Every structure is written in structure tokens, then in C-alpha cells.
N, C-alpha and C positions, 0 to 999 in steps of 0.2 A: 744914544737913541738906537733902536733897533728898527728895523723896516720889515713888516710882515706883509707878506702878500695872500691871496685868497682866492677859491671860488665859492660860490653860495646858490644854494637853489633850495627848493623846498627840503626838507628833511625825509617826506617819502621818496623824493626823486633819488634824492643821493644816497641813502640805505634801504630803501625796497626794491626801485625799478633798476635801478644802474649796478653793476658788480664793484662798487667803491670796497667794499670789503675784500674782495680778492686783491684789487689792487695797493690796498693798503698793506695786507698780510705779505705780498711780494715784495712789496719795498722793507718793511720791517727787517724780512728775512735778508735782503741783501744789505741792508746797512749793520746786521748783526754781524754779517760773514766779512764785511769791510772793517769792521770797530769804527763803526761812525754813529756818533750819537742823534739818537730821534730828534729831526726838526720840523716834525710837523703834526698836527691836532685836529681831529673831528670835534668840533661844537657845535651842540643842538642849541639852538635859540641864542646867540651871543650878542653880548649886551653892545657891542661896538656899533651893531646894526642900527640901534638903536638912533644912534648920534646925526645931527644934521648933514653930518658929510657922507652918511650913505640912505637919507630919506629916500631919493630918489631909486636906489638898488633895492632897498628893501620893500617899495611898493611893486616891485615887477615881479615879487617871489607870493606865490598862490596861496601860500598854508606856511606854518612853522618853520623860520629857516633855519638850514646847519649849515656849517662850512666846513672846509679844510683851511685850515692856516697853515701856514709854513715860512720860514724866515728863508727859504730856496725858491727863487724865481723861476729856475728850468723846469722845477716839477709843478709848481703852480699851471707853466704852461702848457705843460703835458698833461695835465686834469682836464685842462680847457679845452684840449684837442679831442682827448679821449672820450671827453664826457658830453660834451659840444651844449648843451642845453643848461649852461652854468653862465652865472656873470661872475666878474672877476672884479678884483679892486686890490688896493695897498693902502698902507698908513705907516707910518713913522710913530713910535710908542714911546714913552708917556708921553702925549700931547694936553693941550686943554681939555679937550673932550673923554679922551680914551685913556685911563692911568693903567688899566691891568686888560689887556689882550683877551686872555682867558675867562675875564667872567661870563656867566650865562643868566640870563632870566629867569 
């Protein structure tokens, strides 16, 4: 099993209102310089938010959700502090409700 961590907000907030693109580009650059494999992904309307486990979290997001999903808890903590108005969560996969963490609606 793999543990995934994420920040979630509306797609508009993450992709338009916040400088997320800049943060992710810098992170990719750093990973390339250090020969590290990418361990984060930007997903628009991920299916795992449709599960009962995340029903209350999804209800707090005003429109189509987006998430930055990662296996690196420290990176998600950094994003939470940097972006402020995001929800955070985690889950292990595969589980009874989530087979593919990258599946989108």
C-alpha cells in the first residue's frame, strides 16, 4: 500500500488565483537537478474525492475540485502553508473505495 497526501481546493483557486504553476515548475526543476523521481501530480476533479471518506471535504470546495497529490507529506505540508485556503487529506491506496488514485471524473 502507498500513502498519498493531498491539498484540495477549487480548480480556479489552484490554477488561476494562486501561483501554483510557479511552485510546481520550481519543484520539477529541483527534482531534475537532484535526479529525483517526480512524486506529485496535479489532478482536476479526482475520483477519490467522490468517496464517502472525503464527502465532507468535497462539500467544502465551492466548485470543480483540483488537488495536488503526492507521496511526500512534507511537500503537501509546505503547500498547505504556502496556499493557506486549501483542505488537506491523506489516504492509503488501494483500498475498498479507491483503486486508482489518479483516476479523474
